[in-house]
ZADRENFI-853494 format. One record per residue (C-alpha): residue number from 1; x, y, z. Coordinates in nm, 3 decimals. Each point is the difference from the previous one (the first is absolute). Example, Ala and Ser with C-alpha at 12.3 -4.5 7.8 and 13.67 -1.06 7.14 Angstrom:
REC   seq      east     north        up
REC     1     1.230    -0.450     0.780
REC     2     0.137     0.344    -0.066
//
This chain:
REC   seq      east     north        up
REC     1     0.140    -2.611     2.793
REC     2    -0.233     0.184     0.236
REC     3    -0.354     0.085    -0.113
REC     4    -0.169     0.209     0.267
REC     5    -0.021    -0.245     0.293
REC     6     0.074    -0.305    -0.216
REC     7     0.342    -0.159    -0.052
REC     8     0.036    -0.155    -0.345
REC     9     0.245    -0.280    -0.074
REC    10     0.113    -0.082    -0.355
REC    11     0.139    -0.352    -0.017
REC    12     0.089    -0.230    -0.292
REC    13    -0.153    -0.305     0.167
REC    14    -0.161    -0.112     0.326
REC    15     0.329    -0.066     0.182
REC    16    -0.023     0.321     0.204
REC    17    -0.346    -0.080     0.136
REC    18     0.161    -0.116     0.324
REC    19     0.156     0.344     0.044
REC    20    -0.335     0.155    -0.093
REC    21    -0.171    -0.198     0.278
REC    22     0.261     0.108     0.250
REC    23    -0.024     0.365    -0.104
REC    24    -0.371     0.009     0.083
REC    25     0.008    -0.241     0.293
REC    26    -0.233    -0.246    -0.168
REC    27    -0.037    -0.251     0.282
REC    28    -0.370    -0.078    -0.013
REC    29    -0.155     0.068    -0.336
REC    30    -0.275    -0.104    -0.238
REC    31     0.054    -0.025    -0.374
REC    32    -0.286     0.108    -0.223
REC    33     0.072    -0.124    -0.350
REC    34    -0.198    -0.046    -0.321
REC    35    -0.052    -0.356    -0.119
REC    36     0.204     0.036    -0.322
REC    37     0.309     0.125     0.182
REC    38    -0.047    -0.262     0.272
REC    39    -0.010    -0.285    -0.252
REC    40     0.315     0.121    -0.179
REC    41     0.218     0.117     0.288
REC    42    -0.108    -0.183     0.317
REC    43     0.299    -0.234     0.011
REC    44     0.240     0.292    -0.049
REC    45    -0.173     0.217     0.259
REC    46    -0.006    -0.283     0.254
REC    47     0.380     0.020     0.016
REC    48    -0.029     0.345     0.156
REC    49    -0.338    -0.015     0.175
REC    50     0.021    -0.320     0.203
REC    51    -0.331    -0.138     0.127
REC    52    -0.176     0.308    -0.138
REC    53    -0.374     0.045     0.025
REC    54    -0.119     0.067    -0.355
REC    55    -0.334     0.164    -0.068
REC    56    -0.065    -0.067    -0.367
REC    57    -0.227     0.234    -0.192
REC    58    -0.124    -0.037    -0.357
REC    59     0.173     0.213    -0.262
REC    60    -0.182     0.252    -0.215
REC    61    -0.166     0.339     0.034
REC    62    -0.341    -0.161     0.046
REC    63     0.118    -0.124     0.342
REC    64     0.118     0.342     0.116
REC    65    -0.306     0.059     0.213
REC    66    -0.117     0.031     0.357
REC    67    -0.093    -0.370     0.018
REC    68     0.363    -0.098    -0.056
REC    69     0.101     0.246     0.273
REC    70    -0.244    -0.157     0.248
REC    71     0.120    -0.352    -0.084
REC    72     0.360     0.101     0.065
REC    73    -0.089     0.166     0.330
REC    74    -0.197    -0.310     0.106
REC    75     0.308    -0.217    -0.060
REC    76     0.230     0.245     0.179
REC    77    -0.226     0.004     0.305
REC    78    -0.024    -0.379    -0.001
REC    79     0.380    -0.006     0.011
REC    80    -0.002     0.244     0.293
REC    81     0.177     0.286    -0.172
REC    82     0.116     0.270     0.241
REC    83     0.079     0.367    -0.037
REC    84     0.372    -0.076    -0.005
REC    85    -0.016    -0.249    -0.288
REC    86     0.077     0.068    -0.365
REC    87    -0.184    -0.068    -0.324
REC    88     0.212    -0.084    -0.305
REC    89    -0.169     0.056    -0.335
REC    90     0.140    -0.195    -0.296
REC    91    -0.156     0.061    -0.340
REC    92    -0.098     0.269    -0.247
REC    93    -0.187     0.326     0.033
REC    94    -0.326    -0.163     0.107
REC    95     0.175    -0.180     0.285
REC    96     0.192     0.307     0.116
REC    97    -0.320     0.208    -0.001
REC    98    -0.190    -0.259     0.203
REC    99     0.284    -0.066     0.244
REC   100     0.060     0.369     0.061
REC   101    -0.368     0.056     0.072
REC   102    -0.022    -0.300     0.233
REC   103     0.312     0.118     0.188
REC   104    -0.148     0.347     0.038
REC   105    -0.322    -0.117     0.167
REC   106     0.104    -0.300     0.213
REC   107     0.061     0.139     0.351
REC   108    -0.023     0.343    -0.170
REC   109     0.333    -0.068    -0.166
REC   110     0.266    -0.272     0.013
REC   111     0.335    -0.033    -0.176
REC   112     0.014    -0.137    -0.352
REC   113     0.263    -0.052    -0.267
REC   114    -0.044    -0.075    -0.369
REC   115     0.184    -0.225    -0.245
REC   116    -0.137     0.106    -0.341
REC   117    -0.001    -0.264    -0.272
REC   118    -0.122     0.198    -0.302
REC   119     0.151     0.291    -0.188
REC   120    -0.308     0.211     0.073
REC   121     0.036    -0.058     0.374
REC   122     0.373     0.073    -0.011
REC   123    -0.030     0.335    -0.178
REC   124    -0.321     0.130     0.150
REC   125    -0.249    -0.197     0.208
REC   126     0.208    -0.075     0.310
REC   127     0.139     0.353     0.049
REC   128    -0.175     0.300     0.147
REC   129    -0.240    -0.147     0.252
REC   130    -0.323     0.006    -0.203
REC   131    -0.180    -0.329     0.056
REC   132    -0.355    -0.120    -0.028
REC   133    -0.259    -0.213    -0.176
REC   134    -0.267     0.036    -0.264
REC   135    -0.369     0.020     0.085
REC   136    -0.316     0.002    -0.213
REC   137     0.187     0.049    -0.326
REC   138     0.220     0.284     0.127
REC   139     0.377    -0.030     0.024
REC   140     0.171     0.038     0.338
REC   141    -0.304     0.173     0.146
REC   142     0.063    -0.153     0.346
REC   143     0.352     0.056     0.125
REC   144     0.255     0.186     0.205
REC   145     0.349     0.150    -0.002
REC   146     0.239    -0.240     0.172
REC   147     0.362    -0.054    -0.096
REC   148     0.188    -0.331     0.024
REC   149     0.311    -0.005     0.216
REC   150     0.202    -0.171    -0.271
REC   151    -0.010    -0.116    -0.362
REC   152     0.223    -0.271    -0.153
REC   153     0.030     0.044    -0.377
REC   154     0.144    -0.302    -0.180
REC   155    -0.003    -0.030    -0.384
REC   156     0.001    -0.379     0.035
REC   157    -0.379     0.014     0.018
REC   158    -0.026     0.174    -0.338
REC   159     0.124    -0.313    -0.176
REC   160    -0.325    -0.183     0.067
REC   161    -0.235     0.282    -0.102
REC   162    -0.224    -0.051    -0.300
REC   163     0.047     0.234    -0.296
REC   164    -0.327     0.173     0.087
REC   165     0.099     0.051     0.364
REC   166     0.336     0.144    -0.104
REC   167    -0.170     0.237    -0.246
REC   168    -0.235     0.106     0.279
REC   169     0.302     0.105     0.204
REC   170     0.135     0.190    -0.299
REC   171    -0.327     0.194    -0.002
REC   172     0.091     0.160     0.332
REC   173     0.360     0.046    -0.117
REC   174    -0.113     0.190    -0.310
REC   175    -0.218     0.224     0.218
REC   176     0.312     0.121     0.183
REC   177     0.145     0.134    -0.326
REC   178    -0.255     0.282     0.023
REC   179     0.055     0.076     0.367
REC   180     0.370     0.098    -0.010
REC   181     0.303     0.037    -0.223
REC   182     0.025    -0.369    -0.082
REC   183     0.120    -0.083    -0.355
REC   184    -0.142    -0.351     0.021
REC   185     0.082    -0.087    -0.361
REC   186     0.367     0.015     0.099
REC   187    -0.039    -0.238     0.296
REC   188     0.029    -0.378    -0.042
REC   189     0.112    -0.141     0.335
REC   190    -0.312    -0.093     0.195
REC   191     0.155     0.057     0.345
REC   192     0.106     0.351    -0.098
REC   193    -0.352     0.061    -0.132
REC   194    -0.151    -0.121     0.328
REC   195     0.230     0.223     0.206
REC   196    -0.076     0.303    -0.217
REC   197    -0.376    -0.053     0.033
REC   198     0.028    -0.029     0.378
REC   199     0.203     0.320     0.024
REC   200    -0.257     0.187    -0.209
REC   201    -0.289    -0.125     0.213
REC   202     0.196     0.086     0.314
REC   203     0.010     0.368    -0.097
REC   204    -0.377     0.018    -0.044
REC   205    -0.084    -0.195     0.317
REC   206     0.235     0.190     0.229
REC   207    -0.167     0.328    -0.098
REC   208    -0.358    -0.129     0.028
REC   209    -0.035    -0.326     0.194
REC   210    -0.379     0.021     0.043
REC   211    -0.060     0.053    -0.373
REC   212    -0.165     0.343     0.022
REC   213     0.201     0.180    -0.269
REC   214     0.309    -0.076    -0.207
REC   215    -0.005    -0.372     0.079
REC   216    -0.319    -0.028    -0.203
REC   217     0.221     0.031    -0.308
REC   218     0.114    -0.357     0.065
REC   219    -0.350    -0.095    -0.117
REC   220     0.077     0.088    -0.361
REC   221    -0.205    -0.242    -0.208
REC   222    -0.178    -0.141     0.304
REC   223    -0.329     0.190    -0.014
REC   224    -0.105    -0.161    -0.327
REC   225     0.225    -0.297     0.068
REC   226    -0.186    -0.106     0.315
REC   227    -0.326    -0.008    -0.191
REC   228     0.152    -0.193    -0.289
REC   229     0.167    -0.244     0.238
REC   230    -0.324    -0.099     0.171
REC   231    -0.232     0.017    -0.301
REC   232     0.224    -0.192    -0.240
REC   233     0.192    -0.218     0.245
REC   234     0.343     0.137    -0.096
REC   235     0.312    -0.023     0.211
REC   236     0.061     0.324     0.186
REC   237     0.306     0.125    -0.186
REC   238    -0.148    -0.076    -0.340
REC   239    -0.313     0.190     0.101
REC   240     0.221     0.293     0.106
REC   241     0.153     0.007    -0.349
REC   242    -0.348     0.008    -0.150
REC   243    -0.080     0.282     0.243
REC   244     0.305     0.202    -0.102
REC   245    -0.095    -0.040    -0.365
REC   246    -0.354     0.116     0.079
REC   247     0.127     0.302     0.196
REC   248     0.220     0.107    -0.292
REC   249    -0.298    -0.022    -0.235
REC   250    -0.216     0.196     0.244
REC   251     0.266     0.270     0.031
REC   252     0.020     0.035    -0.375
REC   253    -0.378     0.033    -0.023
REC   254     0.015     0.273     0.265
REC   255     0.258     0.192    -0.200
REC   256     0.322    -0.099     0.175
REC   257     0.307    -0.078    -0.209
REC   258     0.136    -0.336     0.110
REC   259     0.109    -0.141    -0.334
REC   260     0.367    -0.038     0.098
REC   261    -0.099    -0.174     0.322
REC   262    -0.235    -0.227    -0.192
REC   263     0.273    -0.077    -0.257
REC   264     0.242    -0.099     0.278
REC   265    -0.274    -0.214     0.153
REC   266    -0.038    -0.192    -0.325
REC   267     0.377    -0.050    -0.021
REC   268    -0.002    -0.151     0.349
REC   269    -0.286    -0.233    -0.091
REC   270     0.196    -0.110    -0.307
REC   271     0.317    -0.050     0.203
REC   272    -0.179    -0.233     0.240
REC   273    -0.220    -0.155    -0.271
REC   274    -0.324     0.098     0.175
REC   275    -0.321     0.039    -0.201
REC   276    -0.288     0.204     0.141
REC   277    -0.366    -0.067    -0.061
REC   278    -0.067     0.372    -0.048
REC   279    -0.310     0.071     0.207
REC   280    -0.189     0.323    -0.070
REC   281     0.005     0.221     0.311
REC   282    -0.344     0.144    -0.092
REC   283    -0.162    -0.330     0.095
REC   284     0.133     0.017     0.356
REC   285    -0.056     0.359     0.113
REC   286    -0.302    -0.094     0.210
REC   287     0.203    -0.271     0.171
REC   288     0.304     0.209     0.091
REC   289    -0.211     0.241     0.205
REC   290    -0.052    -0.285     0.246
REC   291     0.374    -0.001     0.063
REC   292     0.127     0.078     0.352
REC   293     0.179     0.306    -0.141
REC   294    -0.340     0.162    -0.052
REC   295    -0.034     0.287     0.248
REC   296    -0.353     0.145     0.017
REC   297    -0.060    -0.064    -0.368
REC   298     0.340     0.129    -0.112
REC   299     0.241    -0.260    -0.132
REC   300     0.378     0.037     0.018
REC   301     0.125    -0.132    -0.333
REC   302     0.375    -0.049    -0.042
REC   303     0.109     0.162    -0.326
REC   304     0.345     0.034    -0.156
REC   305     0.162     0.300    -0.167
REC   306     0.366     0.020    -0.108
REC   307     0.058    -0.341     0.162
REC   308    -0.113     0.131     0.339
REC   309    -0.321    -0.093     0.183
REC   310    -0.257     0.244     0.130
REC   311    -0.346    -0.022     0.157
REC   312    -0.294     0.109    -0.211
REC   313    -0.315     0.059     0.204
REC   314    -0.331    -0.021    -0.182
REC   315    -0.364    -0.092     0.061
REC   316    -0.179    -0.258    -0.212
REC   317    -0.232     0.255    -0.163
REC   318     0.290     0.231    -0.080
REC   319     0.198    -0.287    -0.150
REC   320    -0.289    -0.100    -0.225
REC   321    -0.049     0.360    -0.107
REC   322     0.364     0.050    -0.091
REC   323     0.020    -0.323    -0.198
REC   324    -0.323     0.071    -0.188
REC   325     0.094     0.362    -0.075
REC   326     0.324    -0.109    -0.167
REC   327    -0.168    -0.242    -0.238
//
């Protein structure tokens, strides 16, 4: 599958990694991998990446910061990385975000490929070129647009995910139900679900790579979700689900009819046995106006109507007024 400038491989196991290396001429490379994946899969990966130089980073959103970026760059420079070398990122969404950002700034851009190991990374984080790190309590506030040359998607990695990590990936999957004609309740095969999500994202990214218009709809649930994720230490996809729930409640309070969308949402949560904490969006309005989607005091909220997303632009004062006037 081709996604913009990225070639995506779908393989049942790691056996085709040799072909993957040949496809992208991976002669001299550096593997950036999170410690959990390294501890589980090092012996398997060593079969394909002989004498590899591993740069091991700690897992978790709290380590997705500029200090981790600098530590990686220090190690790369110590190993005499050149402009013609390649970075291989192996891990979840945090790893792919960090690796993409590092690749975009070392020598003003070097080649990188990604081997995602979580459902969230497979369906969303590795595709589209958005990469970056958190800073001073704000999600992905430092970053760039920089696509990987290749992605190797292998469901083998999903077998070692915790229940919570798998549910986090399902959070991004459920989001896609509201971005296209995707009867998710009827889908059960995880590879088909992954492929469908990628195709949906592909349509949005191809039309708006720099995230100035329609691509913003991919952030459904993320405006509140980013705040919830950092404030309450939730995994990203679970925070996105909380954010979608909060957006539906906000829409209803503003007079939009989203009851059928909300009903479908609850059916999906039941199908995947996911329980939300049910945060009240009113408690986080001040926080969301610090989001990077705030343009001169006007926030682009992603709403849903008739199972289709749209951008709803509103200032903080106007939002408060509308909510209070409907009470």
